[in-house]
C-alpha positions as semicolon CSV with decimal commas, in nm:
position;residue;x (nm);y (nm);z (nm)
1;M;8,049;12,103;12,441
2;D;8,369;11,904;12,456
3;N;8,685;12,103;12,542
4;R;8,963;11,913;12,365
5;Q;9,257;12,137;12,460
6;V;9,398;11,884;12,709
7;Q;9,391;11,607;12,446
8;L;9,559;11,836;12,193
9;E;9,840;11,920;12,436
10;R;9,888;11,551;12,515
11;A;9,897;11,460;12,143
12;N;10,157;11,730;12,081
13;H;10,364;11,606;12,378
14;V;10,350;11,244;12,254
15;L;10,474;11,340;11,906
16;T;10,745;11,568;12,045
17;A;10,865;11,281;12,268
18;M;10,889;11,067;11,952
19;G;11,119;11,329;11,798
20;V;10,859;11,480;11,563
21;D;10,901;11,855;11,514
22;T;10,547;11,991;11,561
23;R;10,636;12,362;11,586
24;N;10,515;12,448;11,235
25;A;10,271;12,161;11,193
26;K;9,918;12,215;11,074
27;V;9,694;12,051;11,335
28;M;9,337;11,934;11,277
29;D;9,085;11,783;11,516
30;R;8,983;11,473;11,326
31;T;8,780;11,154;11,341
32;Q;8,902;10,873;11,117
33;Y;8,634;10,611;11,048
34;I;8,564;10,290;10,866
35;T;8,233;10,111;10,819
36;F;8,170;9,754;10,717
37;D;7,890;9,502;10,681
38;A;7,942;9,229;10,944
39;K;7,668;9,008;10,798
40;G;7,809;8,659;10,751
41;K;8,153;8,761;10,881
42;S;8,366;8,545;11,110
43;S;8,732;8,488;11,196
44;V;8,959;8,789;11,118
45;V;8,838;9,074;10,898
46;L;9,099;9,312;10,756
47;L;8,922;9,647;10,739
48;I;9,155;9,842;10,507
49;D;9,415;9,759;10,244
50;S;9,611;9,934;9,969
51;N;9,294;9,946;9,753
52;T;9,078;10,122;10,015
53;K;8,941;10,449;9,875
54;K;8,808;10,738;10,079
55;L;8,431;10,755;10,039
56;V;8,225;10,989;10,255
57;G;7,994;10,790;10,481
58;E;8,191;10,467;10,438
59;T;8,554;10,544;10,522
60;S;8,788;10,837;10,575
61;F;9,091;10,615;10,505
62;D;9,255;10,641;10,164
63;A;9,460;10,321;10,127
64;N;9,641;10,174;10,426
65;K;9,919;10,430;10,477
66;L;9,931;10,794;10,578
67;N;10,115;11,029;10,345
68;K;10,462;11,161;10,426
69;G;10,453;11,408;10,718
70;R;10,101;11,308;10,827
71;Y;10,064;11,175;11,184
72;F;9,741;11,077;11,355
73;V;9,728;11,060;11,736
74;V;9,426;10,864;11,864
75;D;9,278;10,989;12,192
76;S;8,941;10,811;12,191
77;A;8,734;10,556;12,002
78;R;8,380;10,427;11,970
79;V;8,191;10,169;11,768
80;L;7,837;10,219;11,644
81;V;7,613;9,946;11,505
82;E;7,300;9,930;11,292
83;D;7,069;9,631;11,248
84;Q;6,763;9,786;11,077
85;A;6,891;9,978;10,773
86;G;6,892;9,830;10,424
87;S;7,226;9,996;10,342
88;L;7,506;10,193;10,507
89;K;7,360;10,516;10,369
90;E;7,038;10,456;10,568
91;A;7,207;10,374;10,901
92;H;7,096;10,558;11,217
93;W;7,371;10,391;11,427
94;K;7,144;10,334;11,728
95;S;7,113;9,955;11,734
96;E;7,224;9,682;11,969
97;A;7,530;9,480;11,870
98;H;7,497;9,115;11,775
99;P;7,678;8,896;12,036
100;A;7,943;8,797;11,777
101;V;8,021;9,166;11,727
102;L;8,007;9,253;12,095
103;N;8,249;8,973;12,185
104;S;8,502;9,057;11,911
105;E;8,831;9,245;11,933
106;F;8,949;9,549;11,736
107;K;9,316;9,602;11,662
108;I;9,529;9,878;11,513
109;A;9,887;9,781;11,426
110;Q;10,186;9,930;11,247
111;D;10,488;9,701;11,284
112;E;10,349;9,635;11,634
113;D;10,013;9,652;11,809
114;L;9,910;10,012;11,881
115;L;9,564;9,934;12,017
116;L;9,387;9,608;12,101
117;L;9,049;9,632;12,274
118;P;8,739;9,419;12,316
119;L;8,440;9,559;12,132
120;S;8,231;9,543;12,447
121;D;8,453;9,831;12,565
122;L;8,385;10,041;12,254
123;V;8,027;9,973;12,138
124;Y;7,800;10,269;12,205
125;T;7,424;10,227;12,170
126;K;7,277;10,499;12,394
127;I;7,261;10,788;12,150
128;T;7,080;11,066;12,338
129;Q;7,044;11,442;12,338
130;G;7,280;11,477;12,636
131;D;7,648;11,563;12,650
132;E;7,773;11,202;12,650
133;N;7,904;11,105;12,308
134;G;8,015;10,749;12,378
135;F;8,381;10,790;12,294
136;R;8,606;10,575;12,512
137;S;8,925;10,757;12,612
138;I;9,248;10,595;12,495
139;A;9,507;10,700;12,754
140;S;9,803;10,546;12,569
141;A;9,752;10,792;12,277
142;P;9,865;10,556;11,999
143;V;10,025;10,729;11,700
144;I;9,962;10,620;11,343
145;V;10,277;10,729;11,162
146;P;10,325;10,816;10,795
147;E;10,444;10,582;10,522
148;K;10,397;10,261;10,721
149;E;10,127;10,006;10,649
150;I;9,827;10,039;10,882
151;N;9,657;9,718;10,985
152;L;9,301;9,770;11,110
153;S;9,150;9,434;11,191
154;W;8,847;9,287;11,360
155;Q;8,864;8,942;11,516
156;F;8,549;8,748;11,591
157;P;8,553;8,487;11,868
158;Q;8,642;8,137;11,746
159;G;8,331;7,972;11,601
160;A;8,119;8,291;11,622
161;N;7,976;8,487;11,332
162;V;7,697;8,724;11,241
163;P;7,439;8,510;11,053
164;D;7,386;8,577;10,681
165;S;7,024;8,660;10,765
166;Q;7,119;8,931;11,022
167;T;7,180;9,292;10,921
168;Q;7,474;9,429;11,120
169;F;7,654;9,734;10,988
170;V;7,948;9,851;11,200
171;R;8,113;10,194;11,216
172;I;8,448;10,232;11,393
173;E;8,545;10,589;11,481
174;L;8,892;10,691;11,597
175;R;8,897;11,045;11,733
176;G;9,218;11,238;11,769
177;F;9,445;11,493;11,607
178;E;9,612;11,496;11,270
179;F;9,948;11,672;11,246
180;L;10,081;11,769;10,901
181;T;10,454;11,834;10,942
182;N;10,601;11,907;10,597
């Protein structure tokens, strides 16, 4: 079992250093996620916008801003892929990534880049019964702040794409802590 106390203390310290009063905050261990169908995709894919609606199994984001007083501190991330399922609802998330996916970059930005990583650093395909869960630690602990537009984007290498004939569902998971400070 994963002891997350150290990550919680670090998240609290990061917010406090930013001037956020966390003394009376409600804190939740949380994983924010977004899924998308990469079939036929190329160039830059914007993963959320103001019309994004929370839908269990597809995304935990509701639009592209956090509500007032809601902060999310990211401490780890992973990407899962599926190439056999007929739909997102049937995904087992145990597949190999298509080279266009594996060689892409994932970015989180709010006024500036908060996280920019190659997907080869985040894709996890070895789902086992052991303790390893495939989350890659994010030492910089980026903070998604309230009431600012969140840009989650995926950039494929120039000239690369997932063919229209290839199933390739992608699930991006950002693990961290949500602080509600109102």
